[in-house]
N, C-alpha and C positions, 0 to 999 in steps of 0.2 A: 504494500500500500504506500503510495507516494504522497507526500505532503503538498499543500496548496502552493507553496513558493517554488517547489520543484516543477510542478506543472506550469506555473507562470513563467519560469525560466525556459522550459521547452517551447512554450508558445512564443515567447519573445525571440528565441533563436530561430524558430521557424519563420516568423514574420520577417526577421532581418534577412534570412536566406532568400525568401521570395522577393523582397525589395532589391536585393543585390542582383538576382537573376533577371529581374525586370529591367534594371538599369543597364545591363550588359548587352541587350539586344542590338541588332544592327540599326544604325542611324538612318532615318528616312531622308531621301534626297528630293528636295522640292525645286521645281523650276518656276521661274517668274517670267511672265510675258509682258512686254511693253508695247503699247500701241501708240504710235505717234501719228498725229494728223497735221497736214500742212495745207494752209489755205492761201490761195493766190489773190493778190489785190495790189493796189497801188501803195507805195511807201509814202508815209507822211512824216515831214520833218518835225522834230520835237526838240525843244531846248534841253541842254544837258541838265540832269538832275530832276527833270519833270517826269512823273509817272503817268502812264496812259492806262486807263481802266477800260478793259474790253467787255 
């Protein structure tokens, strides 16, 4: 018959082992897509330092 703290120790070791195994799995590779849009139009002269809101 085991005591409660021994069971708690086994449970803690089991949880630590599961967390360690879960952290060692292969890292996922994610790709990122960039969509760029280009609009054609005439160029407007703006003074230096002035911001244009589109």
